[in-house]
Structure formats: C-alpha cells, structure tokens
C-alpha positions in Angstrom: 29.2 50.5 60.7 29.7 53.3 63.3 30.6 56.8 61.5 33.9 58.5 62.5 33.9 62.1 62.5 35.9 63.3 59.6 39.1 65.6 60.0 36.8 68.7 59.0 34.2 67.6 61.7 37.0 67.2 64.4 38.2 70.6 63.6 34.7 72.2 63.7 34.1 70.5 67.0 37.4 71.3 68.6 36.8 75.2 67.5 33.3 75.1 69.0 34.7 73.4 72.4 37.2 76.2 72.5 34.4 78.7 72.3 32.5 76.9 75.0 35.4 77.0 77.2 36.1 80.6 76.6 32.4 81.2 77.9 32.6 79.3 80.8 36.0 81.1 81.7 34.1 84.3 81.0 31.2 83.4 83.3 33.9 82.6 86.3 35.3 86.0 85.6 32.1 87.5 86.0 31.5 85.6 89.4 34.8 86.7 90.7 33.9 90.5 89.6 30.2 90.3 90.9 31.0 88.4 94.2 33.5 91.0 94.6 31.4 94.0 94.3 28.6 92.5 96.1 30.7 91.6 99.0 29.9 87.8 98.7 32.3 84.9 99.2 31.9 81.2 98.4 32.4 78.3 100.8 34.9 76.4 98.7 34.8 73.3 100.8 31.4 72.6 100.1 31.8 72.2 96.7 34.2 69.1 97.0 31.7 66.6 95.9 30.5 68.3 92.8 33.0 70.7 91.2 35.9 68.1 90.9 33.9 66.3 88.1 34.4 69.0 85.8 38.4 68.5 85.7 37.8 64.7 85.8 35.7 64.6 83.2 37.8 67.1 81.1 40.9 64.9 81.9 38.9 62.0 80.6 38.0 63.6 77.5 41.7 64.4 77.0 42.7 61.0 77.4 40.4 59.4 75.1 41.0 62.2 72.4 44.8 62.1 72.2 46.2 58.7 73.9 43.3 56.2 73.0 41.1 58.0 70.5 37.3 57.4 71.1 35.2 60.2 70.1 32.1 59.0 71.9 33.9 59.0 75.2 35.6 62.1 74.4 32.9 64.2 73.2 30.7 62.7 76.0 33.0 63.4 78.8 33.8 66.9 77.7 30.2 67.7 77.3 29.5 66.6 80.6 32.3 68.8 81.9 31.1 71.8 80.1 27.5 71.5 80.7 28.0 71.1 84.4 30.5 74.1 84.5 27.7 76.3 82.8 25.1 75.3 85.1 27.1 75.5 88.3 28.4 79.2 87.1 25.1 80.3 86.1 23.6 79.3 89.5 26.4 81.4 91.3 26.0 84.1 88.9 22.4 84.5 90.0 23.4 85.4 93.7 25.5 88.4 92.1 22.7 89.3 90.1 20.3 89.4 93.2 22.8 91.6 95.1 22.1 94.5 92.6 18.8 94.8 94.6 16.2 96.4 92.1 12.7 96.3 93.2 10.7 93.3 93.3 8.3 93.0 90.3 5.6 90.5 91.6 3.0 93.2 91.6 3.7 93.8 87.8 3.9 90.3 86.8 0.8 89.2 89.0 -1.1 92.1 87.2 0.1 90.9 83.7 -1.3 87.5 84.5 -4.6 88.9 85.5 -4.7 91.2 82.4 -4.2 88.0 80.2 -6.9 86.2 82.0 -4.7 83.8 83.9 -6.2 82.7 87.3 -3.2 81.6 89.2 -5.1 80.6 92.6 -7.5 78.6 90.6 -4.9 76.7 88.9 -3.4 76.0 92.3 -6.5 74.9 93.7 -7.2 72.6 90.9 -3.9 70.7 91.4 -4.4 70.7 95.2 -7.8 68.9 94.5 -6.2 66.2 92.5 -3.4 64.6 94.6 -2.0 62.6 91.6 -1.7 65.6 89.6 0.3 67.1 92.5 2.6 63.8 92.4 3.0 64.4 88.7 4.0 67.9 88.9 6.5 67.1 91.4 8.2 64.4 89.1 8.0 66.5 86.1 9.4 69.5 87.7 12.4 67.4 89.4 13.2 66.0 85.8 15.2 69.0 84.9 17.8 67.6 87.1 18.2 64.6 85.2 17.3 65.6 81.5 21.0 67.0 80.8 22.1 63.5 81.5 19.7 62.1 79.0 20.3 64.6 76.3 24.1 64.2 76.4 23.7 60.2 76.5 21.3 60.6 73.6 23.1 62.8 71.2 26.6 60.9 72.1 25.0 57.5 71.3 23.5 58.7 68.2 26.6 60.4 67.0 25.0 64.0 67.0 28.3 65.7 68.2 27.4 69.0 66.8 24.0 69.1 68.2 25.6 68.4 71.5 27.9 71.4 71.0 25.1 73.6 70.0 23.0 72.4 73.3 25.8 73.6 75.5 26.0 77.0 73.8 21.9 77.4 73.7 22.1 76.5 77.5 25.1 79.2 78.0 23.2 81.8 75.9 19.9 81.1 77.8 21.4 81.5 81.2 23.1 84.8 80.4 19.9 86.4 78.9 17.8 84.9 81.9 20.3 86.1 84.5 20.4 89.6 82.9 16.8 90.0 82.8 16.6 88.6 86.3 18.9 91.3 87.6 16.4 94.0 86.7 13.3 91.9 87.2 13.7 90.1 90.6 10.6 88.5 92.1 9.6 86.8 95.3 7.4 84.4 93.7 3.5 83.7 93.5 3.5 81.9 96.9 5.0 85.0 99.0 3.4 87.3 96.8 0.0 86.1 97.6 0.6 85.3 101.1 -0.2 81.5 101.1 0.8 79.0 103.5 1.0 75.0 103.6 -2.7 75.4 105.0 -3.6 76.5 101.4 -2.4 73.6 99.6 -3.1 70.6 102.2 -3.1 68.0 99.7 -0.1 69.2 97.6 3.5 70.2 98.6 5.2 72.6 96.1 8.7 72.2 95.5 9.5 75.8 95.7 7.6 78.3 98.2 9.6 80.2 100.5 13.2 78.6 100.8 14.5 80.2 97.7 13.1 83.7 98.9 15.0 83.4 102.3 18.3 83.3 100.1 17.0 86.0 97.8 16.2 88.2 100.6 19.4 87.4 102.3 21.5 88.2 99.7 19.6 91.5 98.7 19.9 92.4 102.6 23.4 91.5 103.1 22.4 88.8 105.7 23.5 86.2 103.4 27.3 86.7 102.4 28.7 83.1 102.0 27.3 81.2 99.5 27.3 77.4 99.9 27.5 74.9 97.1 25.3 72.7 99.0 22.5 75.0 99.7 22.3 76.6 96.2 18.7 77.5 95.4 17.0 78.7 92.2 16.4 82.3 92.7 15.0 83.3 89.3 11.4 83.9 88.9 11.1 85.8 85.7 11.9 84.5 83.1 11.4 80.8 84.1 14.6 78.8 83.5 12.6 75.5 84.0 10.4 76.4 81.0 13.4 77.7 79.1 15.3 74.3 79.9 12.0 72.2 78.6 12.0 74.0 75.5 15.8 73.6 75.0 15.5 69.8 75.7 12.8 69.2 73.1 14.7 71.2 70.6 18.0 69.2 71.4 16.4 65.9 71.0 14.2 66.4 68.3 16.4 64.6 65.6 16.1 61.3 68.1 12.9 60.1 66.3 12.9 57.3 69.1 12.9 59.7 72.1 11.1 62.8 70.4 7.7 62.2 71.4 8.7 61.1 75.0 10.8 64.0 75.5 8.0 66.5 74.2 5.4 64.8 76.6 7.9 65.0 79.6 8.8 68.8 79.0 5.2 69.7 78.5 4.5 68.1 81.7 7.2 70.0 83.6 6.3 73.3 81.9 2.7 72.8 82.8 3.9 72.1 86.5 6.0 75.1 86.6 3.5 77.8 87.7 2.4 75.8 90.8 5.3 73.6 91.7 8.0 76.4 91.1 5.7 79.3 92.3 6.0 81.1 88.9 3.6 83.4 87.3 2.4 82.4 84.0 4.0 85.4 82.3 7.2 83.9 83.5 6.5 80.8 81.6 5.8 82.7 78.6 9.1 84.7 79.1 11.3 81.6 79.4 10.0 80.1 76.4 10.8 83.3 74.4 14.3 83.3 76.0 15.2 79.8 75.1 13.7 80.5 71.3 16.1 83.5 71.3 19.1 81.4 72.3 18.5 78.7 70.1 18.0 81.1 67.0 21.3 82.9 68.0 23.3 79.6 68.3 21.8 78.1 64.9 22.3 81.2 63.2 26.0 81.5 64.3 28.5 82.1 61.1 29.9 78.5 61.5 28.2 76.7 58.5 29.7 73.1 59.9 27.8 73.5 63.3 24.5 72.9 61.1 25.7 69.5 59.9 24.7 66.6 61.2 26.5 63.3 61.5 24.7 60.3 60.6 23.3 58.5 63.5 25.3 55.9 65.1 22.3 53.9 66.6 19.3 53.5 64.2 17.5 51.9 67.3 17.6 55.1 69.3 17.4 57.8 66.4 14.4 56.2 65.0 
C-alpha cells in the first residue's frame, strides 16, 4: 500500500516549501538589484518557452494539493517549479556577479594545480588521444541538464518528499555560495589561459572553450548589456558547479538503492570529465565538491527535525 503523508508531514512539507519560495523570491530581488547596479537588462521575450513552466507547474501542484489531492503529483510538480526557478535565477545572477569585474584569477588557479602536481595539459592530451573517452566526457558532462529530472522523478516515485525538499534547498545554498565565490574569483578558464585552439584537440571537441568567455568579457567590459535566456552560458569556473551538482545528485539519490550505484558511476564520470570538457582547473573541482558538501551539511543540520525523517518508499522496485 502506498504511504500517504501524515498531517504532520504535510505541515513540514508546506513549511519547507514556503521557505524555498522565499529563497526564490530573494534570488529574484537580488537579480533586480544586481542588474540595475550593473546596467544589465533581460530580453524577456526570449524566456517565453522556459519561464512559463514555473507558474504552470505551480498551478498543477496547487490543483492536486487542494482540488484533487494527490501528494505525488503535487510534490513532483511543485518541485519541478522550484528547482527550475532556482536554476534559472542562479544562472541569471552569475551575470550580475560577473559585472563586479574583480581581476581574473587564472594564474593563481593554474599555479595551485601545478603545486598540487596536476598536469592539466597532459590530461587533455590523454583524452584527445582516446576519442571514445572524449565522447564519454561529452555525454557525462551533458547529463547535468537531465539529472534534475531523474532526481525529482525518483524521489517522488519512492515517496521521499522530505529529501526532495532538501534537494531544492541544497541546490539553492550551493548556488548562493558558488556565485559569491565566483564574484571575487572569476576565471577565463583553462583553454583561454593556456591559449589553446581547436588544433590542440583534433580528436576531441570540448563543450566549454571560448563561448562562455565572450559573454564573461562582454559583461565585464559593458559590451554585453542585454541578457537573452536562449543564450545563457555557464560563466563560473571556480568553484565548479558541475562538480557540486554531481556531489548533490549522489547525495540526493543515495537512499534509492536501485539507482545508487548507477548515479554514482554517472556523476563520477561527469566530475572526471569536468576539467577537460568544462575547461576547469583541477582546483575548481575540489572547490566545487567542498561547496556542495558544505551546502548539504547546512541543510541537513537545519533546526527542522521533521526534514530528516524519511517516508517509507512507495516503490520497492526502485528503492531497492
């Protein structure tokens, strides 16, 4: 028999949901203030295919919470709305943070790699010499766009609604910490810093090379003042958000025993691909993992005991 959340569970979930929406509202306020201060603006028309998903999912959640009660649909729809809102707001905030124009820190980041014994160029050459490894890197690196759907779906089906709320909170905390660090520690990326071109990787085409740098430089110089939703790029090098997202995914789905090791393998591959496919320094990876661990610790230690309770799984086939 599926386990229906008790009244106390519903109260806890509702309270946590309100907290998440407050955080989203705070992020939107920060975008307004940051864009005004930086002289940036948004091309609202370009968001017509993505942003409406947030109120649509919120409306579905309201309907299945109040009119035709179904906790699985309600929790799933609201979580999609919240996670999408957090990711979009976080991405937009990186442009305001970039406009602070603190000096690039590529020299220090690369020097740290060297001091720790990491040879970034040798790692790139190894991947380039094995085309199949380059394809694996591409696939693993791209999976960051699909994994939120997997996480939400698995946690909804298994009835782990509190974990689902924690996931959204951890994601928001990670973005907040990451963006704050990025503002003071911007970087052009390993490809740009080392002056590499496509000729240096004839058998491997990294996902991130110079396109994000064009936007980063454009925001810093004032040449880019209108931000389009259909041209958003990941501007953050240090700490690596890809790495942070990988750690969060492994933590979020750890209770789902049927998915646990598949998710660990996928995200281990994504993190391994991050230096070359994302043009990250190795120290970026370490910092990203540290940020994610810090965010997880903050959320799980929040003074809300009910957040740490887990509902029994709804689908033994998935949870085991």
